[in-house]
C-alpha positions in Angstrom: 10.6 -9.5 -25.5 13.5 -11.0 -23.5 15.8 -9.1 -21.2 19.4 -10.0 -22.0 20.2 -11.4 -18.6 23.5 -13.3 -18.7 24.7 -13.0 -15.1 26.0 -16.1 -13.4 25.1 -16.8 -9.7 27.6 -15.4 -7.3 29.2 -13.0 -9.7 30.9 -9.8 -8.6 28.8 -7.0 -7.1 25.8 -9.2 -6.7 27.7 -11.3 -4.2 28.7 -8.2 -2.3 25.0 -7.1 -2.2 23.6 -10.4 -1.1 26.4 -11.0 1.4 25.6 -7.6 3.0 22.0 -8.7 3.4 23.0 -12.0 5.0 25.5 -10.3 7.4 23.0 -7.6 8.4 19.9 -9.9 8.6 19.4 -9.1 12.4 19.2 -5.4 11.7 16.6 -5.9 8.9 14.4 -8.4 10.7 14.7 -6.2 13.8 13.4 -3.3 11.8 10.5 -5.4 10.6 9.6 -6.5 14.1 9.7 -2.9 15.4 7.4 -1.7 12.7 5.1 -4.7 13.3 4.9 -3.8 17.0 4.2 -0.1 16.3 1.3 -1.1 14.0 0.7 2.5 13.0 -2.3 3.5 10.8 -2.1 5.1 7.4 -0.7 8.6 7.3 0.4 8.4 11.0 3.4 6.1 10.8 5.6 8.4 12.9 7.8 5.8 14.7 7.9 3.5 11.7 9.2 6.3 9.5 11.8 7.4 12.0 13.1 3.8 12.5 13.4 3.3 8.7 15.1 6.7 8.2 17.5 5.9 11.1 18.8 2.8 9.4 19.2 4.4 6.0 21.0 7.4 7.5 23.4 5.1 9.3 24.5 3.7 6.0 25.1 7.0 4.2 21.7 8.1 2.9 20.5 11.6 3.2 16.9 12.1 4.1 14.4 14.7 2.7 11.2 14.7 4.8 7.6 15.6 3.9 7.2 14.3 0.3 4.2 15.9 -1.3 3.3 17.6 2.0 2.9 14.3 3.8 4.9 14.3 7.1 5.5 10.6 7.4 6.9 10.3 3.9 10.5 10.9 2.9 13.0 10.3 0.1 16.4 8.9 1.0 19.3 9.3 -1.5 22.8 7.8 -1.8 25.1 8.8 -4.6 24.7 11.3 -7.4 25.8 9.8 -10.7 24.9 6.9 -13.0 21.5 5.3 -13.5 18.8 6.4 -10.9 17.2 3.4 -9.2 14.3 3.8 -6.8 13.2 1.4 -4.1 9.7 1.3 -2.6 9.1 1.4 1.2 5.7 1.3 2.9 4.9 0.9 6.6 1.3 1.4 7.4 -0.9 -1.1 9.2 -4.6 -1.9 8.8 -7.5 -1.2 11.1 -9.1 -4.1 13.0 -6.2 -6.6 12.5 -4.5 -6.5 15.8 -3.2 -9.9 16.7 -0.5 -11.7 18.8 2.4 -12.8 16.7 2.9 -16.5 16.2 -0.5 -17.4 17.7 -2.7 -19.6 15.5 -6.0 -18.4 16.9 -7.6 -15.0 17.0 -6.1 -13.1 19.9 -6.2 -9.3 19.4 -3.6 -7.3 21.4 -5.1 -3.8 20.9 -8.6 -2.4 21.1 -10.1 1.0 20.2 -13.5 2.7 20.7 -15.6 1.9 23.7 -18.2 -0.6 24.9 -20.8 0.8 22.5 -18.5 0.8 19.5 -15.7 -1.7 20.2 -13.1 -2.3 17.5 -9.8 -4.2 17.3 -6.6 -2.2 17.0 -4.4 -2.0 14.0 -2.2 -4.8 12.7 0.2 -5.6 9.9 -2.2 -7.9 8.0 -0.6 -6.8 4.7 3.0 -7.3 5.7 4.2 -3.7 5.2 6.6 -4.2 8.1 8.4 -6.8 6.0 8.1 -4.7 2.9 9.8 -1.7 4.6 12.7 -3.7 6.0 13.4 -5.7 2.8 13.4 -2.7 0.5 15.5 -0.7 2.9 18.0 -3.5 3.1 18.0 -4.0 -0.7 18.7 -0.3 -1.3 21.6 -0.2 1.2 23.1 -3.4 -0.2 22.8 -2.2 -3.8 24.4 1.2 -2.9 27.3 -0.5 -1.2 27.9 -3.0 -4.0 27.7 -0.4 -6.8 30.1 2.0 -5.0 28.9 5.2 -6.7 28.1 3.8 -10.1 24.4 4.6 -9.5 22.1 6.9 -7.6 20.0 4.9 -5.2 16.8 6.4 -3.9 14.4 5.1 -1.3 10.8 6.4 -1.5 9.3 5.9 1.9 5.6 6.3 1.2 2.8 6.9 3.7 -0.8 5.8 3.6 -0.5 3.1 0.9 -3.5 1.3 2.3 -5.5 4.4 1.6 -3.8 4.8 -1.8 -2.8 8.3 -1.0 0.9 8.8 -0.6 2.3 7.9 -4.1 -0.7 9.4 -6.0 0.2 12.9 -4.6 3.9 12.3 -4.8 3.7 11.3 -8.5 1.5 14.3 -9.3 4.0 16.6 -7.6 7.0 15.1 -9.5 8.8 13.3 -6.7 9.4 10.2 -8.8 10.6 12.1 -12.0 14.0 11.1 -13.4 14.0 7.4 -12.3 15.5 4.9 -14.7 13.8 2.0 -12.8 11.6 1.5 -9.8 12.1 -1.7 -7.8 9.3 -3.0 -5.7 7.9 -6.1 -4.0 4.9 -7.1 -1.9 4.4 -9.7 0.8 2.2 -12.6 -0.4 1.6 -16.4 0.2 3.8 -17.2 -2.8 7.1 -16.2 -4.3 7.1 -15.1 -7.9 6.9 -12.3 -10.5 5.2 -11.3 -13.7 4.0 -8.3 -15.7 0.4 -8.4 -14.7 -1.5 -5.2 -13.7 -3.4 -3.9 -10.8 -6.8 -2.1 -10.8 -7.5 1.6 -11.1 -9.3 3.1 -8.1 -11.2 6.2 -7.0 -11.5 7.0 -3.3 -14.0 9.6 -2.0 -16.0 10.6 1.0 -19.7 11.6 1.0 -20.7 13.5 4.1 -24.4 14.0 4.7 -25.2 16.9 7.1 -28.6 17.2 8.7 -30.0 18.8 11.8 -29.8 17.0 15.2 -32.6 16.5 17.7 -33.8 14.2 20.4 -34.0 10.6 19.3 -37.4 10.1 21.0 -39.0 12.8 18.8 -37.3 12.6 15.4 -40.1 14.5 13.5 -38.7 17.7 11.9 -35.1 16.7 12.2 -32.8 15.6 9.3 -30.7 12.5 9.7 -27.3 12.3 8.1 -27.5 8.5 8.6 -30.6 8.4 6.3 -28.5 9.9 3.6 -25.7 7.3 4.1 -28.1 4.4 4.2 -29.9 5.6 1.0 -26.6 5.8 -0.7 -25.5 2.3 0.3 -28.8 1.0 -0.9 -28.2 2.5 -4.3 -24.7 1.2 -4.4 -26.0 -2.3 -3.9 -28.4 -1.8 -6.8 -25.4 -0.6 -8.9 -23.6 -3.8 -8.1 -26.6 -5.8 -9.3 -26.7 -4.5 -12.8 -24.1 -1.7 -13.5 -20.7 -3.2 -12.5 -18.6 -5.2 -14.9 -16.7 -8.4 -13.7 -13.6 -6.2 -13.1 -15.5 -3.6 -11.1 -15.7 -3.3 -7.3 -17.3 -0.9 -4.9 -16.4 -1.0 -1.2 -17.4 1.3 1.5 -17.2 2.0 5.3 -19.6 4.1 7.4 -18.2 6.7 9.8 -19.8 9.1 12.2 -20.7 7.3 15.3 -23.3 8.9 17.6 -25.9 7.6 20.1 -29.4 6.3 19.6 -31.0 9.2 21.5 -29.5 11.8 19.1 -30.7 12.1 15.5 -27.4 11.7 13.6 -26.2 15.0 12.1 -22.8 14.5 10.3 -22.5 11.0 8.8 -20.0 9.9 6.2 -19.6 7.1 3.7 -16.1 6.4 2.5 -16.2 4.7 -0.9 -13.6 2.8 -3.0 -14.4 2.3 -6.7 -12.2 -0.1 -8.6 -12.1 -1.0 -12.3 -9.7 -2.4 -14.9 -8.8 1.0 -16.3 -9.0 4.5 -14.8 -11.4 5.6 -17.6 -13.8 2.8 -16.6 -13.3 3.5 -12.9 -14.2 7.2 -13.6 -17.4 6.1 -15.3 -18.4 3.9 -12.3 -17.4 6.6 -9.9 -19.6 9.2 -11.6 -22.5 6.9 -11.1 -21.8 6.7 -7.3 -21.6 10.5 -7.2 -25.0 10.8 -8.9 -26.4 8.4 -6.4 -25.0 10.4 -3.6 -26.7 13.5 -4.9 -30.0 11.7 -5.1 -29.6 10.3 -1.5 -29.1 13.9 -0.2 -32.3 15.1 -1.9 -34.3 12.1 -0.6 -33.0 12.5 3.0 -33.3 16.3 2.8 -29.6 16.7 4.0 -26.7 18.6 2.6 -24.0 16.7 0.8 -20.3 17.4 1.0 -18.3 15.3 -1.4 -14.5 15.0 -1.4 -12.3 13.1 -3.8 -9.6 11.7 -1.6 -7.4 10.0 -4.2 -7.5 8.6 -7.7 -5.0 6.2 -9.3 -4.6 4.6 -12.7 -4.1 0.8 -13.3 -0.6 -0.5 -13.0 1.6 -0.9 -16.1 3.6 -4.1 -16.1 7.1 -4.5 -17.6 7.9 -7.8 -19.2 11.6 -7.2 -19.6 11.8 -6.2 -15.9 9.8 -9.3 -14.9 12.1 -11.6 -16.9 15.1 -10.1 -15.1 13.5 -10.6 -11.7 12.5 -14.1 -12.5 16.0 -15.0 -13.6 17.4 -13.5 -10.4 14.9 -15.2 -8.1 15.4 -18.6 -9.8 19.2 -18.2 -9.2 19.0 -17.1 -5.6 16.2 -19.6 -4.7 13.1 -19.3 -2.5 12.8 -18.1 1.1 14.6 -20.5 3.5 11.8 -21.6 5.8 12.4 -23.9 8.8 10.5 -27.0 9.9 9.1 -24.9 12.7 7.8 -22.3 10.2 6.0 -25.0 8.3 4.5 -26.5 11.5 3.1 -23.1 12.5 1.8 -22.5 9.0 -0.2 -25.7 9.1 -1.7 -24.8 12.5 -2.6 -21.3 11.3 -4.2 -22.7 8.1 -6.3 -25.2 10.1 -7.4 -22.4 12.5 -9.1 -20.5 9.6 -10.4 -23.6 7.8 -7.9 -23.9 5.0 -6.0 -27.0 4.0 -2.8 -27.6 6.0 -0.5 -27.2 3.0 2.2 -25.2 4.8 4.4 -22.7 3.1 5.1 -22.2 -0.6 8.6 -23.7 -1.1 9.5 -22.7 -4.6 9.6 -19.8 -7.1 6.6 -19.7 -9.3 6.9 -19.7 -13.1 6.9 -16.3 -14.8 3.3 -14.9 -14.8 1.8 -13.2 -17.9 -1.2 -10.9 -17.4 -4.4 -12.7 -16.6 -7.2 -12.5 -19.2 -9.9 -11.6 -19.2 -9.4 -9.0 -16.5 -11.8 -10.0 -13.6 -10.6 -7.3 -11.2 -8.3 -7.4 -8.3 -6.2 -5.4 -5.8 -5.1 -1.8 -6.2 -2.0 0.0 -5.1 -0.9 3.6 -5.3 2.4 2.1 -6.6 0.6 1.8 -10.0 0.9 5.6 -10.3 4.7 5.3 -10.2 4.5 2.7 -13.1 3.3 5.6 -15.4 6.4 7.6 -14.5 9.2 5.0 -14.5 9.6 1.3 -15.4 8.1 -0.7 -12.5 9.8 -4.0 -11.6 7.8 -5.9 -9.0 7.8 -9.3 -7.3 6.1 -11.1 -4.5 7.7 -13.1 -1.7 6.0 -15.5 0.7 5.6 -14.1 4.2 2.3 -15.9 5.0 1.2 -19.5 4.5 -0.6 -20.7 1.4 -4.3 -19.8 1.6 -4.0 -17.2 4.4 -5.5 -14.0 3.0 -3.8 -10.7 3.3 -5.8 -8.1 5.3 -6.7 -10.7 7.9 -5.8 -11.4 11.5 -4.1 -14.6 10.4 -1.8 -12.7 8.2 -0.9 -10.4 11.1 -0.1 -13.5 13.1 2.4 -14.6 10.5 4.0 -11.3 9.6 5.4 -11.0 13.1 7.2 -14.3 12.9 10.3 -15.9 11.4 8.2 -16.8 8.4 8.1 -13.1 7.5 11.9 -12.8 8.3 12.7 -15.5 5.7 10.4 -13.9 3.1 11.8 -10.4 3.5 15.4 -11.5 3.4 14.8 -13.3 0.2 13.0 -10.3 -1.2 15.9 -8.0 -0.2 18.3 -10.3 -2.1 16.2 -10.4 -5.2 15.8 -6.6 -5.4 19.4 -5.8 -4.6 20.7 -8.4 -7.1 18.4 -7.1 -9.8 19.4 -3.5 -9.1 23.1 -4.4 -9.5 22.4 -6.2 -12.8 20.6 -3.2 -14.2 23.7 -1.1 -13.7 26.3 -3.8 -14.7 24.3 -4.8 -17.8 23.3 -1.5 -19.5 21.6 -3.5 -22.3 19.2 -5.0 -19.7 18.3 -1.6 -18.4 17.9 -0.4 -21.9 15.4 -3.2 -22.7 13.4 -2.3 -19.6 13.3 1.4 -20.5 12.4 0.7 -24.2 9.4 -1.2 -23.2 8.3 1.6 -20.8 8.9 4.3 -23.4 6.7 2.5 -25.9 3.7 2.9 -23.7 1.3 5.7 -24.3 1.0 7.8 -21.2 -0.9 10.9 -20.1 -1.7 12.9 -17.0 -3.0 11.2 -13.9 -6.6 11.4 -12.7 -5.8 13.3 -9.5 -6.8 17.0 -9.9 -4.1 19.6 -9.5 -6.0 21.3 -6.7 -6.7 18.1 -4.6 -5.1 18.1 -1.2 -4.0 14.9 0.6 -5.5 14.0 4.0 -3.4 15.4 6.8 -2.8 14.3 10.4 -0.9 16.5 12.8 2.3 14.8 13.8 3.4 14.7 17.5 5.7 17.6 18.4 8.7 15.3 18.8 8.3 13.9 15.3 8.2 17.4 13.8 11.3 18.4 15.8 13.2 15.3 14.8 12.4 15.6 11.1 12.7 19.4 10.9 9.1 19.9 9.7 6.5 22.5 10.6 2.9 21.7 11.2 0.2 22.9 8.8 -3.5 23.6 9.4 -5.8 20.6 9.6 -8.7 20.5 7.2 -11.8 21.1 9.4 -14.8 18.7 8.9 -17.9 20.0 7.2 -20.3 21.9 9.5 -24.0 21.8 8.9 -26.1 24.9 8.8 -29.4 24.7 10.6 -31.4 23.0 8.0 -34.7 22.8 9.8 -37.2 24.8 7.8 -34.7 25.6 5.0 -35.0 22.5 2.8 
């Protein structure tokens, strides 16, 4: 399948769109730097959301807050006729990745916890600060260039790192009616393809016991015992019950002190697989192990499915359009200073000093066999509308995302160059979809040919909720809702 792309470089509305991005580069890179400095965690991106909405509102977009009941999510709309094009915005940071911008050695700037449980603060090790700014700029530029010939929507999504926001928004119909959904993600390389992402189930397993003095643990029940038994069984699952595409990751929460038998302890688990059916099979095994761990530890188990997403659906026609556009517009414009810093950062983490990716990669078909990989709640949107996605370099080659080294780069001019290139690519592709209806038709035909069904997230599932600051609620016109209380243990001593 080949998308009928015939546009010449510098033609018509594409020039208007890319010129707007160039002229407004300081506003876009400034937004990225503000979000980088805020470094707000998933589902609590209050200032980042307000800053993004402020720029969109200044350019004629109307804002509807609280998508799917998530306060930091919104949909911004410009226009009301023609094809409906969506743009993806994310702005959450990651725990433990605090880091000074432009410093090629580990120098965290924020800390959490205390001396008994120290932790680094949040940081933009996945480049969502750049993602937000580029997609926002692309949407504004496309709307201005198309002058009412399309409806442009920006979906500002909260909690992508926890794969929450879009899963609930798709289930609730927020993305219905889109003709195409344009997306990108920061990376060490610039390119596109129609490969897929992994399906994922996220759940918490809380073990509730009965506390007592740590010096005399006989007769008490330890929630930590339940957690450790479950982690041990997960390790055995990995040894013989996980395919090459499967992944199980977890984090322990609960804290406490050595002189108190732990009561409430929780294991947060991610289960990934190539398809959502296979992910469900593996997830059910983890659930069974959790039940066995509760019996063995004589604790009470509370299990909550947090989110569930399907694998992403690629779109070859869309990828061909993006690759044609990227090849015309060229790679990010890095400076010599950018390359010099990239080499120093690579050397600091033991990687070859190869600098920054200077070109646009060839078009990528899906990898085979599927050996597993990253997940994104954006994959849920790909089951609702054609998903056109690309990557642009914002970190040096070999620097892994979700690392302090990535945070060091995403706060620099390296990220600025990458995000401005991404904004041009997305805006130009959006204009082409409208100016060449046959291209949009090819994208939509491929999407329509896919067999699709309901998502794996149950209708009764509720997203995690964090109470926003009063000022945020006031500025966005939202009302607070009750916070889900944590599980409370009955006195289990003598009752198990």
